N, C-alpha and C positions, 0 to 999 in steps of 0.2 A: 303748748297750752295754749286753753281756747285764749280768741284775741280779745280784751279787755276792751267793754263797750262806753269805756270812762277818756275823758282828752282833757287833758289838763289846761287851762286856762296859759296862755302863751304872752298874752305882753304886759307891761304895768298897766298899758293904759287899758286893760280890759278890768283889773286887779281894780283901778281907781275908777272904773265908769259903777263897777258892782258896788264897793262902798258907799256910792253916794245911792245906790238904788235902792229896792225893798230890804227890809230887813225882819229874821224870825229869830226869835233866842231863847234857850233853854238851861236847865242846871248842866248840860255838858258842851254846848257849841253855841255860836252865833252864825247862822246862815242868812249870808248874803246874796239876793239873787234878781236877777231884770233882762232884757235883752240884752244881747249884744249882735251887731249888724255880720252878715254872710258866717252865720254858724250852722255846721251842719246839725239837723233837726233832729236826724235819727240815732244822736247817741250822746251820752252822759256827759257835760262841758260842767265839771268841776274840779276845782284846787282844793287842796286843805292846807290850813297854816299853826304852826303851833308855835305861839313867839320864845322867846330867849328865856323869857321871864319864867316858864313852864318848868326848865329842866334843861337837862344837859342833853347834846345830840341825840345820843342813846334814848333817852327819855323820849323827844318830841319825834323822833322817829319811829318808834314803837307807835306813839298815838296817831301819827301818819297813816300808819302801816294801818293799824285798829280803824281807824273810818276807810279808808279804802276797800276793805274786807267788807264792812258794812255796807256801803253803798255800791258795794259791786253785788251781793246777794240782794238789796233795795232792788237795784234793775231789775232785776229777775222774778222778785214777787210782790213788787206794789208797782201801780203807775206813775212816775214819776213823772210830771212837766217839761217835757224838754224842749217846750220852748224855750225857757230859764237858762242862763248857766248859772252856776254857782259858788260859792266862796265858803268853803267853813272856815271857822275860827275856834280854833280848839278851847277850851277852857281846860285850867290847872285839874278841875274835879275827872278831869277823864283818865287821873292817873289811878284812882280808886277803879280797882280790877273788876267793874259789874260789867262783864262786859254785854252781859241779855239784857241788861238795864238799861243801859249806852243804847243797845241795838234796837229795842225797844223805843225809845222817845226819838231815836233819829228816825224811825220808820212813820210813827207818828207824826214827826212835825211833815216830814216831807210827803204825805199821803195831806196834810192841811194845804198846801203850797198849791194854788191854781189858778 
């Protein structure tokens, strides 16, 4: 399979840094984004979080898989600012199966982040 252009955040320190930086929020997710040091700027540095309160592991994994699919696609189709690293926190509304709608909103959101 094609090597993913997505790299997950690796350290809890990176998570903490992003949680203190800029954020964008919509119906489906909250996106935290900011500059992390010594990052490869040619790939999308992003992690997805689905909190326990959203549901069991199966539901949470489904949501994360969904977000990853959307972002793999976004990477190919829209210009995402690769200077930033991203932390995407899912909301329970993601369980409503409007995949196309979710994708649309996420694409819009990432286009706005400059």
